[in-house]
C-alpha positions as CSV (number, residue, x, y, z in Angstrom):
1,M,16.9,13.0,-12.4
2,I,13.7,14.3,-10.5
3,L,14.1,17.7,-9.3
4,F,11.4,19.7,-7.0
5,N,12.7,23.3,-5.8
6,N,16.3,22.1,-6.8
7,I,16.1,18.9,-4.4
8,E,16.5,15.4,-5.7
9,L,13.3,13.5,-5.5
10,V,13.0,9.5,-5.7
11,P,9.8,7.9,-6.6
12,R,8.1,5.4,-4.1
13,G,5.7,2.5,-4.9
14,K,2.2,3.5,-6.0
15,R,-0.5,3.4,-3.6
16,L,-4.0,4.7,-4.0
17,A,-5.8,6.4,-1.1
18,G,-8.7,8.9,-0.6
19,L,-7.7,12.7,-0.3
20,H,-8.0,13.0,3.4
21,K,-6.3,9.4,4.1
22,A,-3.4,10.4,1.8
23,S,-2.7,13.3,4.1
24,L,-2.6,11.2,7.3
25,K,-0.2,8.8,5.3
26,V,1.9,11.8,4.4
27,L,2.0,13.2,7.8
28,G,2.9,9.9,9.2
29,K,6.1,9.6,7.5
30,T,7.0,13.3,8.0
31,K,6.2,15.0,10.9
32,A,5.1,11.6,13.2
33,W,8.4,10.2,12.1
34,E,10.3,13.2,13.0
35,K,8.7,12.9,16.5
36,I,9.0,9.3,17.0
37,F,12.4,8.7,15.4
38,G,13.8,12.2,15.1
39,I,14.5,11.4,11.3
40,G,11.2,12.2,8.8
41,R,11.2,13.0,5.3
42,K,12.0,16.6,4.3
43,I,9.8,16.6,1.0
44,E,7.0,14.1,0.0
45,I,4.7,14.5,-2.7
46,L,1.3,12.1,-3.1
47,N,-1.2,12.4,-5.8
48,S,-4.3,11.2,-6.5
49,L,-3.0,8.6,-9.1
50,G,-1.1,7.3,-6.1
51,E,2.2,8.2,-6.9
52,S,4.5,9.1,-4.3
53,Y,8.1,10.8,-4.3
54,I,10.2,11.7,-1.4
55,D,13.7,13.6,-1.2
56,R,16.6,11.4,-1.6
57,E,18.4,12.3,1.3
58,S,15.7,11.4,3.5
59,A,15.1,8.2,1.8
60,E,18.5,7.4,2.3
61,K,18.6,8.3,6.0
62,T,15.5,6.8,6.9
63,F,16.1,3.2,4.9
64,S,19.4,3.3,7.3
65,M,17.5,3.7,10.1
66,F,15.0,1.1,9.7
67,N,17.7,-1.3,8.1
68,A,19.3,-1.4,11.6
69,K,16.0,-2.3,13.4
70,S,15.2,-5.7,14.9
71,I,12.0,-7.7,15.1
72,E,12.1,-6.6,18.8
73,D,12.2,-3.0,17.9
74,A,9.1,-3.9,15.6
75,K,7.5,-5.5,18.5
76,V,7.7,-2.4,20.7
77,Y,6.0,-0.5,17.7
78,I,3.4,-2.7,17.4
79,E,2.7,-2.1,21.2
80,K,2.7,1.4,21.1
81,L,0.6,1.4,18.0
82,Y,-2.1,-0.8,19.5
83,T,-2.1,1.2,22.7
84,L,-2.8,4.3,20.9
85,R,-5.6,2.6,18.8
86,D,-7.3,1.7,21.8
87,T,-6.8,5.3,23.4
88,L,-8.2,7.0,20.3
89,I,-11.2,4.3,19.8
90,K,-12.4,5.8,23.3
91,E,-11.8,9.2,22.3
92,V,-13.3,9.0,18.9
93,E,-16.4,7.9,20.8
94,A,-16.3,10.3,23.5
95,E,-15.0,13.4,21.4
96,P,-16.3,12.8,17.9
97,S,-16.0,16.6,16.8
98,K,-12.3,16.7,17.8
99,D,-9.4,17.1,15.6
100,F,-7.6,14.0,15.6
101,T,-5.2,14.7,12.7
102,E,-2.1,14.7,14.9
103,D,-3.3,11.5,16.7
104,F,-3.9,9.6,13.3
105,S,-0.8,10.7,11.8
106,M,1.2,9.2,14.8
107,M,-0.9,5.9,14.1
108,M,0.3,6.1,10.5
109,G,3.8,6.5,11.6
110,Y,4.0,3.7,13.7
111,F,2.1,1.6,10.8
112,F,4.3,2.4,8.0
113,A,7.7,2.0,10.3
114,I,6.6,-1.7,11.4
115,K,5.6,-2.1,7.8
116,F,9.0,-1.1,6.5
117,I,10.8,-3.1,8.9
118,F,9.0,-6.2,8.3
119,E,9.7,-5.7,4.8
120,L,13.7,-5.6,5.4
121,L,13.3,-8.4,7.7
122,Y,11.2,-10.9,6.4
123,T,13.3,-13.2,4.1
124,K,16.1,-13.1,6.8
125,S,13.7,-14.2,9.6
126,N,12.7,-17.6,10.9
127,P,9.0,-19.3,10.2
128,D,8.2,-18.0,13.8
129,E,9.0,-14.4,13.3
130,Q,7.4,-14.5,9.9
131,K,4.2,-15.7,11.4
132,I,4.0,-12.5,13.7
133,M,4.7,-10.4,10.7
134,E,1.9,-12.1,8.7
135,H,-0.5,-11.8,11.6
136,W,0.0,-8.2,12.1
137,R,-0.1,-7.6,8.5
138,N,-3.6,-9.2,8.3
139,D,-5.2,-7.6,11.2
140,P,-8.1,-5.6,9.8
141,N,-8.7,-3.6,12.9
142,I,-5.2,-2.0,13.0
143,L,-6.6,1.5,12.0
144,T,-10.1,1.1,13.6
145,P,-10.4,4.7,15.0
146,I,-9.9,6.4,11.8
147,G,-12.5,4.1,10.0
148,M,-15.0,5.0,13.0
149,Y,-14.2,8.7,12.5
150,Y,-15.1,8.6,8.8
151,K,-18.5,6.8,9.7
152,L,-19.3,10.0,12.1
153,H,-17.9,12.2,9.5
154,P,-18.5,10.9,6.1
155,E,-18.0,14.4,4.4
156,I,-14.5,14.4,5.2
157,A,-13.9,11.2,3.7
158,E,-16.0,12.2,0.7
159,E,-14.0,12.7,-2.5
160,T,-14.5,16.4,-3.3
161,L,-11.5,16.7,-5.7
162,K,-10.9,14.5,-8.8
163,E,-7.2,15.8,-9.3
164,W,-5.1,16.6,-6.2
165,S,-1.5,16.6,-4.8
166,W,-0.5,16.8,-0.9
167,V,3.0,18.4,-1.0
168,Y,5.1,18.2,2.5
169,S,8.0,20.7,2.3
170,D,9.5,23.6,4.9
171,N,7.8,21.6,7.6
172,E,4.2,22.3,6.1
173,L,1.7,20.2,4.3
174,H,-0.4,22.0,1.9
175,L,-2.8,20.7,-1.0
176,E,-2.5,21.5,-4.7
177,E,-5.6,21.0,-6.4
178,K,-3.8,19.3,-9.6
179,I,-1.6,16.3,-10.0
180,I,2.3,16.7,-9.7
181,S,3.5,13.9,-11.4
182,F,7.2,13.2,-12.7
183,S,6.3,9.6,-14.2
184,Q,6.7,8.6,-17.6
185,K,3.6,6.5,-18.9
186,P,5.1,3.1,-20.2
187,E,4.6,1.9,-23.7
188,I,2.0,-1.0,-23.3
189,S,0.0,-1.3,-26.6
190,N,2.2,-4.4,-27.6
191,V,3.1,-6.0,-24.6
192,R,2.5,-9.8,-24.4
193,E,4.1,-10.6,-21.0
194,I,4.4,-8.9,-17.8
195,K,7.0,-9.3,-15.5
196,G,6.8,-8.9,-11.6
197,N,7.8,-10.6,-8.0
198,V,7.2,-13.9,-6.9
199,A,5.3,-13.9,-3.9
200,Y,4.1,-17.5,-3.8
201,P,4.8,-20.0,-6.8
202,G,2.7,-21.9,-9.0
203,F,1.1,-21.8,-12.6
204,V,-2.3,-21.1,-13.6
205,T,-4.3,-20.5,-16.9
206,G,-7.6,-18.6,-16.6
207,K,-9.4,-15.4,-17.3
208,V,-8.6,-11.8,-15.8
209,R,-10.9,-10.1,-13.4
210,V,-9.6,-6.6,-13.0
211,I,-10.7,-5.1,-9.6
212,L,-10.5,-1.2,-9.4
213,T,-13.8,-0.7,-7.6
214,L,-16.5,-2.3,-5.2
215,E,-18.7,-3.3,-8.3
216,D,-15.8,-5.3,-9.8
217,K,-15.8,-7.3,-6.5
218,E,-19.2,-8.2,-6.8
219,L,-18.6,-9.6,-10.3
220,M,-16.0,-11.8,-9.4
221,Q,-16.3,-15.2,-10.6
222,E,-14.9,-18.5,-9.0
223,G,-11.5,-19.5,-10.7
224,E,-10.8,-16.0,-12.0
225,I,-7.4,-14.4,-11.7
226,I,-7.5,-11.2,-9.7
227,V,-5.7,-8.4,-11.1
228,A,-5.5,-5.2,-8.9
229,P,-3.3,-2.4,-7.8
230,M,-3.1,-4.2,-4.5
231,T,-5.3,-6.0,-2.2
232,T,-6.6,-5.5,1.3
233,V,-8.4,-7.0,3.9
234,D,-12.0,-6.7,2.2
235,F,-10.4,-8.7,-0.7
236,L,-10.4,-11.9,1.1
237,P,-13.8,-13.1,0.2
238,I,-12.8,-13.0,-3.6
239,M,-9.5,-14.2,-3.1
240,K,-10.9,-17.6,-2.0
241,I,-12.6,-18.1,-5.1
242,A,-9.6,-16.6,-7.0
243,S,-7.1,-19.0,-8.8
244,A,-4.3,-16.3,-8.8
245,F,-3.4,-13.0,-7.7
246,V,-1.4,-10.5,-9.7
247,T,-0.7,-6.7,-8.2
248,N,0.7,-3.6,-9.4
249,E,2.5,-3.0,-6.2
250,G,3.4,-4.7,-3.1
251,G,6.5,-7.2,-2.1
252,I,6.6,-10.3,-0.1
253,T,5.0,-8.8,3.1
254,S,2.1,-7.2,1.1
255,H,-1.5,-8.4,1.8
256,A,-1.8,-10.2,-1.5
257,A,1.5,-12.2,-0.8
258,I,0.8,-13.1,2.5
259,V,-2.7,-14.4,2.0
260,A,-1.2,-16.2,-1.3
261,R,0.8,-18.1,1.0
262,E,-2.0,-19.0,3.5
263,L,-4.2,-20.1,0.8
264,K,-1.4,-21.5,-1.6
265,K,-2.6,-19.7,-4.8
266,P,-0.1,-18.5,-7.0
267,C,0.9,-14.8,-6.9
268,I,2.9,-12.2,-8.5
269,T,3.4,-8.7,-7.0
270,G,5.1,-5.5,-8.3
271,T,4.1,-5.5,-11.8
272,R,3.5,-1.9,-11.8
273,I,1.4,-2.2,-15.3
274,A,-0.9,-5.1,-14.8
275,T,-4.0,-3.2,-14.4
276,E,-3.1,-1.2,-17.5
277,V,-2.3,-3.8,-19.7
278,L,-4.9,-6.4,-18.9
279,K,-8.7,-6.3,-19.0
280,T,-11.4,-8.1,-17.5
281,G,-11.9,-11.4,-19.7
282,D,-8.4,-11.6,-21.1
283,L,-7.1,-15.1,-21.1
284,V,-3.5,-15.2,-19.5
285,E,-1.0,-17.6,-17.9
286,V,0.4,-16.6,-14.6
287,D,3.7,-18.3,-14.4
288,A,4.4,-17.7,-10.5
289,D,7.3,-19.9,-10.6
290,K,9.1,-17.2,-12.6
291,G,7.3,-14.3,-11.9
292,I,5.8,-13.8,-15.5
293,I,2.1,-13.3,-16.6
294,R,1.7,-14.2,-20.5
295,I,-1.3,-12.9,-22.6
296,I,-2.7,-15.8,-24.5
297,N,-6.0,-13.9,-25.8
298,K,-6.9,-10.4,-25.5
299,L,-10.4,-9.1,-25.7
């Protein structure tokens, strides 16, 4: 059991984010959700490793709330998100020195709510509904105002700390200049197989290309297997030349899963440890029929 201030926490998926954007993510699922839905998370911790923890009570309440939502509810939130986005594009251009923290947090609140609903609905939806979900998830312009703001204020997007944790508790967000972590590092020295979730079936043998930085993307060779914490829209050019995708995080509505279905390439998500076990140049089998990556030869 994980305890923080005598309150039980549960770990969430690992999602890397810069210092400032991480604060917006936490505020989106706490204060913004409270404003939108009347239910937010009481405690959330997000650190520089991408690890996230929330209090169990809030986790159960928000799950129940989103599990009761329909695709029609999601469409309403999408409309509200895009309306807010379009308004903020104009405001960022007109008032670049304004503090947009609350507005950007609301964008994040709608974004994560829609994402959560789609993850719960995807397998129960018909093909037309799934296309709506995939089209939205693949839209590179969802959070345009935030990107615009960072271009105008590069000092805000700059990483000034190597180790940090955002902690939301008692209705306030504060920064700790250290990593608050409750995870136990898995034993990976003798791992020969990695298991994950099948996002698109298929079988491929090939060399690994671990993608952690912009430079890693530039070195990608045709036919290599992408191994990354997760993929985003800017991965698309290298995904077109890859033979398969393997990610630490994500599920059936993740970017990697959606692109895999579009390109019909084997994809395994949610491995948690792929980027720690595998190195660029390793020869592996990606058995996306069974959700297993087998190591044939390690460098």
